[in-house]
C-alpha positions as CSV (number, residue, x, y, z in Angstrom):
1,M,-15.9,45.9,30.8
2,V,-15.2,49.6,29.7
3,G,-12.0,51.0,29.8
4,Q,-12.0,54.9,29.6
5,D,-9.0,56.1,28.6
6,G,-7.5,60.0,28.1
7,P,-5.7,61.3,25.6
8,Y,-2.2,60.4,23.2
9,P,-0.1,63.4,23.8
10,A,2.0,63.9,20.5
11,H,4.1,67.2,20.9
12,A,7.4,66.5,21.7
13,E,7.0,68.2,25.2
14,A,5.3,64.8,26.2
15,Q,7.1,62.2,24.2
16,Q,9.1,61.2,26.7
17,Q,5.8,61.0,29.6
18,A,4.6,58.5,26.7
19,S,8.0,56.5,27.1
20,R,8.1,56.2,29.9
21,G,4.2,55.2,31.1
22,A,4.6,52.9,27.8
23,A,5.6,49.9,29.8
24,L,3.5,51.1,33.0
25,L,0.4,50.5,30.5
26,Q,1.7,47.3,29.1
27,R,1.8,46.2,33.1
28,T,-1.7,47.5,33.1
29,I,-3.0,45.9,30.1
30,D,-1.2,43.2,31.2
31,Q,-3.3,42.3,34.8
32,L,-6.4,43.5,33.3
33,L,-5.9,40.9,30.6
34,V,-5.8,38.0,33.6
35,L,-9.0,39.2,35.4
36,V,-10.4,38.7,32.0
37,N,-9.3,35.1,31.6
38,A,-10.2,34.5,35.0
39,H,-13.9,35.4,34.3
40,L,-13.8,33.5,31.5
41,A,-11.9,30.2,33.1
42,L,-14.5,30.7,35.9
43,R,-17.9,28.9,33.9
44,H,-18.6,27.4,30.6
45,S,-21.0,30.0,29.9
46,N,-19.5,33.3,30.9
47,R,-19.6,36.2,28.1
48,L,-17.8,39.1,27.9
49,A,-17.6,42.3,26.0
50,V,-14.8,44.4,26.0
51,I,-15.5,48.5,25.2
52,T,-12.7,51.3,25.2
53,S,-13.6,54.8,25.9
54,T,-11.7,57.8,24.6
55,P,-12.3,61.5,24.0
56,S,-13.1,61.1,20.4
57,R,-15.1,57.9,20.2
58,S,-16.7,54.5,22.1
59,E,-16.4,51.1,20.3
60,I,-16.5,47.4,21.6
61,I,-13.2,46.0,20.5
62,Y,-14.2,42.3,21.6
63,P,-15.8,40.6,20.4
64,A,-15.1,41.6,16.9
65,P,-17.4,42.5,14.8
66,A,-18.7,39.6,12.2
67,A,-17.2,40.3,8.7
68,P,-20.1,41.1,6.3
69,A,-20.7,38.4,3.5
70,T,-19.1,39.2,0.3
71,T,-20.2,38.0,-2.9
72,A,-17.3,37.2,-5.3
73,P,-18.3,38.4,-9.5
74,A,-19.4,36.0,-11.7
75,A,-16.7,35.1,-13.7
76,P,-16.8,35.7,-17.7
77,A,-18.1,32.5,-19.5
78,H,-15.3,32.5,-21.5
79,A,-12.8,32.5,-18.4
80,S,-11.1,28.9,-17.9
81,A,-11.7,27.2,-15.3
82,Q,-8.1,26.3,-14.6
83,P,-5.8,28.4,-14.6
84,A,-3.4,28.6,-17.2
85,A,-0.2,26.5,-16.9
86,D,2.3,29.7,-16.8
87,Q,0.6,31.0,-14.3
88,D,1.8,30.7,-10.5
89,V,-0.5,30.7,-7.2
90,P,1.5,33.0,-4.8
91,M,1.0,30.5,-2.2
92,E,3.7,31.4,0.3
93,D,2.6,34.7,-0.2
94,A,-0.6,33.7,1.1
95,A,0.5,31.7,3.7
96,R,3.0,34.5,5.0
97,S,0.1,37.3,5.0
98,A,-2.4,34.6,6.9
99,A,0.4,34.1,9.8
100,A,0.5,38.2,10.6
101,A,-2.8,38.1,10.7
102,H,-3.5,35.0,12.9
103,P,-0.2,34.8,14.8
104,K,0.2,31.1,15.8
105,K,-0.9,30.1,19.2
106,P,1.7,28.6,21.2
107,A,1.1,24.8,22.6
108,N,1.0,25.7,26.2
109,V,-1.8,28.4,26.0
110,Y,-5.7,27.9,25.9
111,K,-6.9,28.9,22.7
112,Q,-10.1,31.2,23.8
113,F,-7.7,32.8,26.1
114,F,-5.4,33.6,23.1
115,D,-7.5,34.9,20.9
116,V,-8.8,37.2,23.3
117,D,-5.8,38.4,24.8
118,N,-4.4,38.8,20.9
119,H,-7.3,40.3,19.6
120,V,-7.6,43.2,22.6
121,V,-3.7,44.1,22.9
122,K,-4.3,44.3,18.8
123,R,-7.3,47.1,18.6
124,L,-5.5,48.8,21.7
125,K,-2.8,49.4,19.6
126,Q,-4.8,50.2,16.8
127,L,-6.9,52.9,19.1
128,A,-3.1,54.2,20.4
129,M,-1.9,55.0,17.2
130,D,-5.3,56.9,15.6
131,E,-5.5,58.7,19.2
132,S,-2.0,59.7,19.0
133,A,-2.4,61.0,15.3
134,N,-5.9,63.1,16.3
135,S,-4.9,64.3,19.9
136,D,-3.7,67.8,20.4
137,S,-2.1,69.9,23.1
138,Q,-5.9,70.9,24.8
139,G,-4.4,68.7,27.7
140,V,-6.4,66.3,29.6
141,R,-9.4,65.7,28.0
142,P,-12.7,63.8,29.1
143,S,-13.3,60.7,27.2
144,R,-16.8,59.5,25.8
145,L,-18.2,57.1,29.3
146,A,-21.6,57.9,28.3
147,G,-21.3,56.7,24.9
148,A,-19.0,53.3,26.5
149,L,-22.2,53.0,29.1
150,S,-24.9,53.1,26.4
151,L,-23.1,50.2,24.7
152,A,-22.6,48.3,27.3
153,L,-26.0,48.2,28.7
154,S,-27.4,47.8,24.2
155,Y,-24.8,44.8,24.9
156,I,-26.4,43.3,27.7
157,N,-30.2,44.3,26.8
158,K,-29.3,42.4,23.1
159,A,-27.9,39.0,25.2
160,R,-30.9,38.8,27.6
161,S,-33.1,38.7,24.3
162,V,-31.4,35.9,23.3
163,S,-30.4,34.0,26.4
164,G,-33.6,35.1,28.4
165,P,-34.3,37.7,31.3
166,D,-32.8,36.0,34.1
167,L,-29.3,36.5,32.5
168,Q,-26.8,38.1,35.1
169,S,-24.5,41.1,34.5
170,R,-22.5,44.3,35.6
171,I,-19.9,46.2,34.4
172,L,-17.2,47.7,35.0
173,V,-15.3,50.3,34.7
174,V,-11.2,51.0,34.3
175,S,-11.0,54.8,34.9
176,V,-8.1,57.4,34.6
177,S,-9.7,60.1,33.1
178,P,-11.4,63.3,34.3
179,D,-15.5,63.7,34.3
180,G,-16.8,65.7,31.8
181,P,-19.3,68.3,33.3
182,G,-21.1,68.3,29.8
183,Q,-21.8,64.7,29.7
184,Y,-24.0,64.6,33.4
185,I,-27.1,64.0,31.8
186,P,-26.2,61.3,29.7
187,I,-24.2,59.5,32.4
188,M,-26.9,59.9,34.6
189,N,-29.5,58.2,32.3
190,C,-27.1,55.7,31.8
191,I,-26.9,55.0,35.5
192,F,-30.6,54.8,35.8
193,A,-31.0,52.3,32.8
194,A,-28.3,49.9,34.9
195,Q,-30.0,50.4,37.8
196,K,-33.8,49.2,36.5
197,Q,-32.1,46.5,34.3
198,G,-30.4,45.6,37.4
199,T,-26.3,45.6,36.4
200,P,-24.1,47.1,38.9
201,I,-21.4,49.1,37.6
202,D,-18.4,48.6,39.2
203,V,-15.5,51.2,38.9
204,C,-11.7,50.7,39.2
205,R,-10.1,54.2,39.7
206,L,-6.3,54.4,38.7
207,V,-5.8,57.6,39.9
208,K,-6.6,59.6,42.8
209,G,-9.6,61.8,43.0
210,G,-11.0,63.7,40.2
211,S,-14.3,61.7,40.0
212,V,-17.7,63.1,40.8
213,F,-20.1,61.0,38.6
214,L,-18.2,57.1,39.2
215,P,-18.9,56.9,42.8
216,Q,-22.6,57.7,42.2
217,A,-22.6,55.2,39.4
218,A,-21.5,52.3,42.0
219,H,-23.4,53.6,44.6
220,I,-26.9,53.5,42.8
221,T,-26.6,50.7,40.8
222,G,-24.4,48.4,43.9
223,G,-21.7,48.3,42.3
224,I,-18.1,48.5,44.2
225,Y,-16.0,52.3,43.6
226,L,-12.3,51.8,44.3
227,E,-9.3,53.5,43.6
228,A,-6.2,50.9,43.3
229,L,-3.5,53.5,43.3
230,Q,-0.9,51.5,43.5
231,L,-0.5,49.5,40.0
232,E,1.8,47.0,41.1
233,H,-1.0,45.5,43.7
234,L,-4.0,46.3,41.0
235,I,-4.1,42.0,39.8
236,Q,-5.1,41.5,44.2
237,H,-7.9,43.7,43.6
238,L,-9.3,42.8,39.9
239,L,-9.4,39.4,41.6
240,H,-10.2,39.7,45.0
241,V,-12.7,42.4,44.4
242,F,-14.0,42.5,41.1
243,L,-13.7,38.8,40.4
244,P,-16.6,37.4,41.9
245,D,-20.0,37.9,41.3
246,T,-23.1,39.5,43.3
247,E,-24.3,36.4,45.0
248,T,-20.6,35.6,46.0
249,R,-20.3,39.3,47.2
250,K,-22.4,38.6,50.2
251,M,-20.0,36.7,51.8
252,L,-16.8,38.6,51.5
253,C,-15.8,41.5,52.8
254,L,-14.7,43.8,50.3
255,S,-13.3,46.7,50.2
256,G,-14.6,50.0,48.3
257,N,-15.3,53.4,48.7
258,D,-17.2,55.1,51.3
259,E,-17.0,58.7,50.7
260,I,-19.5,59.5,47.7
261,D,-19.6,63.0,46.2
262,F,-23.2,63.7,45.5
263,R,-23.6,66.8,43.6
264,A,-24.4,67.4,40.1
265,S,-23.8,69.2,37.2
266,C,-25.7,72.3,36.4
267,F,-27.6,72.0,33.1
268,C,-26.4,75.8,32.0
269,H,-22.5,75.8,32.3
270,K,-22.1,72.2,32.9
271,R,-20.1,73.0,36.2
272,N,-20.3,71.0,39.0
273,V,-22.5,72.8,42.2
274,D,-22.6,72.1,45.4
275,V,-26.2,74.7,45.6
276,G,-28.6,74.8,42.7
277,Y,-31.6,75.7,41.8
278,V,-33.6,72.5,40.6
279,C,-36.8,73.0,37.9
280,S,-40.3,72.0,39.9
281,V,-41.2,70.4,36.3
282,C,-38.5,68.3,34.6
283,L,-36.1,68.6,37.3
284,S,-33.3,70.4,35.5
285,I,-30.5,71.5,37.9
286,F,-29.2,75.4,37.2
287,C,-26.3,76.7,39.5
288,S,-28.5,80.7,39.6
289,V,-31.7,82.0,39.2
290,R,-33.0,81.9,35.6
291,P,-36.5,83.6,34.6
292,E,-37.7,80.3,32.0
293,C,-36.0,76.8,32.1
294,S,-33.9,76.2,29.1
295,T,-35.2,72.1,29.1
296,C,-38.3,72.6,29.3
297,Q,-39.3,76.5,28.7
298,T,-41.2,76.5,31.9
299,K,-41.7,80.1,33.0
300,F,-40.9,80.6,36.4
301,I,-42.8,82.8,39.5
302,P,-40.3,85.3,40.8
303,S,-39.7,84.7,44.6
304,A,-41.5,87.6,46.9
305,T,-38.6,87.6,49.1
306,P,-35.0,86.9,47.9
307,L,-33.2,83.7,48.5
308,S,-29.5,84.1,50.2
């Protein structure tokens, strides 16, 4: 699952808006965690990876990376094997720090659900604090979606190398950020890689419009694109539309988006264009006539008749 997020406002004028949206963000995270737990509960062999995408970075927040093995330094020869009689062992401090790092699981909660929820929420809070410290007043910026999709495809490819090529996989993108036309090429590369890999890309868009690439990603890979604008009904969309696997979906009548914008982004100015010029060698797209392709350096022959 890829979570696409925007910048966290740090200036005083936006602090009130951020505080009003804090409760809404918490409700959204809670509903997404219900989908995560439901996916893990469907089948014991189900696996999950949660990836966040912000304007500054993309990273895997679950599963947690394995801690590197550290070798304790050898004790000097003259050191005693037993602690001195007047030396106290801070057992209470160690227990307190361990309890803070690993909260106690409630008795009525499944351990795997508790571990996933606790780790994901902890990493999201840490990520929000980091983005708030590094954000500026440049407005809403696109997230690094291409990097997040690359991480997801790499994770799936690694899992298939271990479990076998028959492993079924899919990607769910939860998006609230605008498109970044400068990421057109890497995003399309990820879309075609997912299509060749047989990995559908589902998209749950939480804001109205503003995306051209994501509907194309869902259409090309055989996924579902859905705009869930009423967050109070988000859990219904997540469980009914995105929880069933690809085989189960064939027997269901699922909602989606039939209007797909197939506009591309020009390679010269990184803007979405309705009509453009395509290089016949490398298929690069430009918004105006150029004497040479900036991608493959092919010289274009001027047309005898001007194009209208």
